[in-house]
C-alpha positions as CSV (number, residue, x, y, z in Angstrom):
1,M,-18.2,-23.4,-10.4
2,E,-19.1,-21.4,-7.4
3,K,-20.4,-17.9,-7.8
4,G,-17.9,-15.2,-6.9
5,Y,-18.9,-12.4,-4.6
6,V,-17.8,-8.7,-4.2
7,Q,-16.3,-7.9,-0.8
8,V,-15.4,-4.5,0.5
9,Y,-13.0,-3.8,3.4
10,T,-13.3,-0.2,4.5
11,G,-13.2,2.1,7.5
12,E,-10.8,4.2,9.5
13,G,-9.1,1.3,11.3
14,K,-6.0,-0.6,10.4
15,G,-6.3,-4.0,8.7
16,K,-8.0,-3.6,5.3
17,T,-5.1,-4.6,3.2
18,T,-3.9,-7.1,5.8
19,A,-7.4,-8.8,5.8
20,S,-7.2,-9.0,2.0
21,L,-3.8,-10.6,2.2
22,G,-5.0,-13.1,4.8
23,L,-7.8,-14.0,2.4
24,A,-5.2,-14.3,-0.4
25,L,-3.0,-16.6,1.7
26,R,-6.0,-18.8,2.6
27,A,-7.0,-19.0,-1.1
28,V,-3.6,-19.8,-2.4
29,C,-3.2,-22.6,0.2
30,A,-6.6,-24.0,-1.1
31,G,-5.2,-24.2,-4.6
32,K,-6.6,-20.9,-5.9
33,K,-4.9,-18.2,-7.9
34,V,-4.9,-14.6,-6.6
35,Y,-4.1,-11.3,-8.2
36,M,-3.7,-8.1,-6.3
37,G,-3.6,-4.7,-8.0
38,Q,-2.6,-1.9,-5.6
39,F,-3.9,1.5,-6.4
40,V,-2.3,4.8,-5.2
41,K,0.6,2.9,-3.5
42,D,4.0,3.0,-5.0
43,M,6.2,2.1,-2.0
44,K,7.5,-1.4,-2.1
45,Y,5.6,-3.0,0.8
46,N,6.8,-6.4,1.9
47,E,3.7,-8.1,0.3
48,A,5.2,-7.2,-3.1
49,K,7.7,-10.1,-2.5
50,A,4.9,-12.6,-2.0
51,G,5.1,-14.0,-5.5
52,K,8.6,-15.4,-4.7
53,F,7.0,-17.6,-2.0
54,L,3.5,-18.1,-3.4
55,P,3.6,-18.9,-7.1
56,D,-0.1,-18.5,-7.5
57,F,-0.1,-15.0,-6.0
58,K,0.7,-12.0,-8.3
59,I,0.8,-8.3,-7.2
60,E,1.2,-5.1,-9.2
61,Q,1.2,-1.5,-8.2
62,F,-0.7,1.2,-10.1
63,G,0.1,4.3,-8.1
64,K,2.3,7.3,-7.8
65,G,2.2,7.6,-4.1
66,C,-0.1,8.7,-1.3
67,F,-1.7,12.1,-1.1
68,F,-0.8,13.1,2.5
69,D,1.3,16.1,1.3
70,R,-0.1,16.9,-2.1
71,E,-3.1,17.0,-4.4
72,P,-3.6,14.1,-6.9
73,S,-2.1,14.9,-10.3
74,Q,-2.9,13.9,-13.9
75,K,-0.2,11.2,-13.6
76,D,-2.1,9.8,-10.6
77,I,-5.3,9.7,-12.6
78,E,-3.5,8.0,-15.5
79,A,-1.9,5.4,-13.3
80,A,-5.3,4.6,-11.7
81,E,-7.0,4.4,-15.1
82,K,-4.2,2.1,-16.5
83,G,-4.6,-0.1,-13.4
84,L,-8.3,-0.4,-13.8
85,D,-7.9,-1.2,-17.5
86,K,-5.5,-4.0,-16.6
87,I,-7.9,-5.3,-13.9
88,E,-10.7,-5.3,-16.5
89,G,-8.8,-7.6,-18.7
90,I,-7.9,-9.9,-15.8
91,L,-11.5,-10.1,-14.6
92,K,-12.7,-10.9,-18.1
93,E,-10.1,-13.6,-18.6
94,G,-10.9,-15.4,-15.3
95,E,-7.4,-16.8,-14.9
96,Y,-7.5,-15.7,-11.2
97,D,-10.0,-17.0,-8.7
98,I,-9.7,-13.9,-6.5
99,V,-8.9,-10.3,-7.7
100,I,-8.0,-7.8,-5.0
101,L,-8.3,-4.1,-5.8
102,D,-6.2,-2.7,-2.9
103,E,-6.9,0.9,-2.0
104,I,-9.4,1.3,-4.9
105,N,-11.7,3.1,-2.5
106,I,-9.0,5.8,-2.0
107,A,-8.6,6.1,-5.7
108,V,-12.4,6.7,-6.0
109,Y,-12.5,9.0,-3.0
110,Y,-9.8,11.3,-4.6
111,N,-11.7,11.2,-8.0
112,L,-9.0,9.2,-9.8
113,L,-11.7,6.8,-10.8
114,S,-15.5,7.0,-10.7
115,P,-17.4,4.4,-8.6
116,T,-19.7,3.7,-11.5
117,K,-16.7,2.9,-13.8
118,V,-15.3,0.5,-11.1
119,I,-18.6,-1.3,-10.8
120,Q,-18.9,-1.5,-14.7
121,V,-15.5,-3.2,-14.7
122,I,-16.4,-5.6,-12.0
123,K,-19.7,-6.5,-13.7
124,K,-17.7,-7.7,-16.8
125,R,-15.9,-10.4,-14.7
126,K,-16.4,-14.1,-15.1
127,P,-19.1,-14.9,-12.6
128,E,-16.9,-17.3,-10.5
129,V,-14.3,-14.6,-9.8
130,E,-14.3,-13.2,-6.2
131,V,-13.5,-9.5,-6.1
132,V,-12.2,-7.6,-3.0
133,L,-12.0,-3.8,-2.8
134,T,-10.1,-2.2,0.0
135,G,-9.5,1.3,1.3
136,R,-11.0,3.9,3.5
137,Y,-14.0,6.0,2.4
138,A,-15.8,3.4,0.3
139,S,-18.4,5.2,-1.7
140,D,-22.1,4.6,-1.0
141,I,-22.5,3.3,-4.6
142,I,-19.8,0.6,-4.1
143,I,-21.2,-0.3,-0.7
144,E,-24.6,-0.8,-2.2
145,Y,-23.3,-2.9,-5.0
146,A,-21.1,-5.2,-2.8
147,D,-22.2,-8.5,-1.4
148,L,-20.2,-8.2,1.8
149,V,-18.9,-5.0,3.5
150,T,-16.7,-5.0,6.5
151,E,-15.8,-1.7,8.3
152,M,-12.6,-1.6,10.2
153,K,-13.1,0.7,13.2
154,E,-10.1,2.0,15.1
155,I,-10.6,1.7,18.9
156,K,-6.9,2.2,19.8
157,H,-3.7,2.4,17.8
158,Y,-0.1,2.7,18.9
159,Y,0.6,5.3,16.2
160,T,-0.9,7.8,18.5
161,S,2.0,7.2,20.9
162,G,4.5,7.8,18.2
163,V,5.2,4.2,17.0
164,K,6.2,4.3,13.3
165,A,5.2,1.7,10.7
166,R,7.1,-1.5,11.5
167,N,8.7,-3.8,8.9
168,G,6.6,-6.9,8.4
169,I,3.7,-5.6,10.5
170,E,2.5,-2.3,8.8
171,R,4.6,-2.5,5.7
């Protein structure tokens, strides 16, 4: 069995979740099983339908919505903790070759979870399981722990000219 690594996709630019989904597609097409747990998010993005098309890809959401217009609540914290508990079990079982913790960095940034707790959970995984953490504002502790860190840097984005999120592209 190959050793699994810890990857982080972070930064201000678009593409962190998209990159993890690209990795998931590549892995599934190579005969691997992928699990994605989405933190913070509760909107049904189109990737939530992927299991219908890719039987070895499973996705679940552990969020109560984004924090653009409000402060995180106790329910947000509980949802994140429940999600991390579920991820802990999945990592220990080793049924999935790749486990993606989508927007986990946002959950840590908003103090829904501690970076140390996230790392403790990852350390309990079967050694061959690859783990991907996405989201802006990755903590220094998580960056230091990871084996690979990619920062998405926005150079130019059509959002600034008023383009809304498009179906199948941004959602």
